[in-house]
C-alpha positions as CSV (number, residue, x, y, z in Angstrom):
1,M,-4.6,-22.5,16.1
2,S,-4.0,-20.8,19.4
3,N,-3.7,-17.0,19.7
4,Q,-0.3,-17.4,21.4
5,V,1.1,-19.3,18.4
6,L,-0.2,-16.6,16.0
7,F,1.3,-13.9,18.3
8,Y,4.7,-15.5,18.2
9,F,4.5,-16.1,14.4
10,K,3.7,-12.4,13.9
11,I,6.6,-11.4,16.0
12,G,8.9,-13.7,14.1
13,L,7.7,-12.3,10.8
14,I,8.2,-8.7,11.9
15,I,11.8,-9.6,12.8
16,L,12.3,-11.4,9.5
17,F,10.9,-8.6,7.4
18,L,13.0,-6.0,9.2
19,A,16.1,-8.1,8.7
20,C,15.3,-8.1,4.9
21,L,16.5,-4.4,5.0
22,L,20.0,-5.7,5.6
23,H,22.3,-7.4,3.0
24,M,21.4,-11.0,3.3
25,P,22.1,-14.0,1.2
26,Y,19.5,-15.0,-1.5
27,G,18.5,-18.1,0.5
28,Y,17.4,-15.9,3.4
29,F,14.9,-14.1,1.2
30,Q,13.6,-17.5,-0.1
31,L,13.1,-18.6,3.6
32,V,11.2,-15.3,4.3
33,R,9.0,-15.8,1.2
34,S,8.1,-19.3,2.3
35,L,7.5,-18.4,6.0
36,G,5.7,-15.2,5.0
37,M,3.3,-17.1,2.6
38,L,2.6,-19.7,5.3
39,G,2.0,-17.0,8.0
40,F,-0.2,-14.9,5.8
41,A,-2.3,-17.9,4.8
42,L,-2.7,-18.8,8.5
43,F,-3.6,-15.3,9.4
44,A,-6.2,-15.3,6.5
45,Y,-7.7,-18.5,7.8
46,E,-7.9,-17.1,11.4
47,S,-9.5,-13.9,10.1
48,Y,-12.0,-15.9,8.1
49,K,-12.9,-17.9,11.3
50,N,-13.3,-14.7,13.2
51,N,-15.4,-13.1,10.4
52,K,-12.9,-10.3,9.8
53,I,-13.2,-10.2,6.0
54,E,-11.1,-7.1,5.4
55,W,-8.1,-8.6,7.2
56,M,-8.7,-11.9,5.4
57,I,-8.5,-10.2,2.0
58,F,-5.3,-8.3,3.1
59,W,-3.6,-11.5,4.3
60,I,-4.6,-13.4,1.1
61,A,-3.2,-10.6,-1.1
62,S,0.0,-10.6,0.9
63,S,0.3,-14.3,0.7
64,I,0.0,-14.1,-3.1
65,V,2.5,-11.3,-3.4
66,I,5.2,-13.0,-1.3
67,N,4.8,-16.6,-2.6
68,P,8.1,-18.2,-3.5
69,I,6.8,-20.1,-6.5
70,I,5.6,-17.3,-8.8
71,K,7.9,-14.4,-7.9
72,V,6.8,-10.8,-8.1
73,A,9.8,-8.7,-9.3
74,L,9.5,-5.3,-7.5
75,G,13.2,-4.3,-7.1
76,R,15.1,-4.0,-3.9
77,I,13.9,-0.5,-2.9
78,I,10.2,-1.3,-3.3
79,W,10.6,-4.7,-1.6
80,N,12.2,-2.9,1.3
81,I,9.2,-0.5,1.5
82,V,6.8,-3.5,1.3
83,D,8.7,-5.3,4.1
84,I,8.4,-2.2,6.3
85,I,4.7,-1.9,5.6
86,W,4.2,-5.6,6.4
87,A,6.1,-5.3,9.6
88,G,4.0,-2.2,10.6
89,V,0.7,-4.0,9.7
90,L,1.7,-7.1,11.7
91,L,2.6,-4.9,14.7
92,Y,-0.7,-3.0,14.3
93,S,-2.6,-6.3,14.2
94,L,-0.9,-7.4,17.4
95,V,-1.9,-4.2,19.1
96,I,-5.5,-4.5,17.9
97,S,-5.8,-8.1,18.9
98,K,-4.3,-7.4,22.3
99,S,-6.8,-4.6,22.9
100,E,-9.7,-6.7,21.7
101,S,-8.8,-9.5,24.0
102,K,-8.6,-7.1,27.0
103,S,-12.0,-5.7,26.1
104,N,-13.4,-9.3,26.0
105,D,-12.1,-10.1,29.5
């Protein structure tokens, strides 16, 4: 998968996670769970291909926590904190990947 697709997927997930802080209908959270699980699984695969094992483990763990099939009941406040953390980590991963690509040029 191209880096540009992953970049836009990460941006999209950041927006979705931050929007979870608002009062949204239940279906929205189901959509975020599905897209989050898909995104985290893709990021784990890309991390595996690039031999970034720590990132791979983080993305797999995130994919398990957010999966829409077996739900983890954390309560709204804790989920809001987790959403903020995921948005921050995704933003951090974008900055890191951008700096790595510039250093490789």
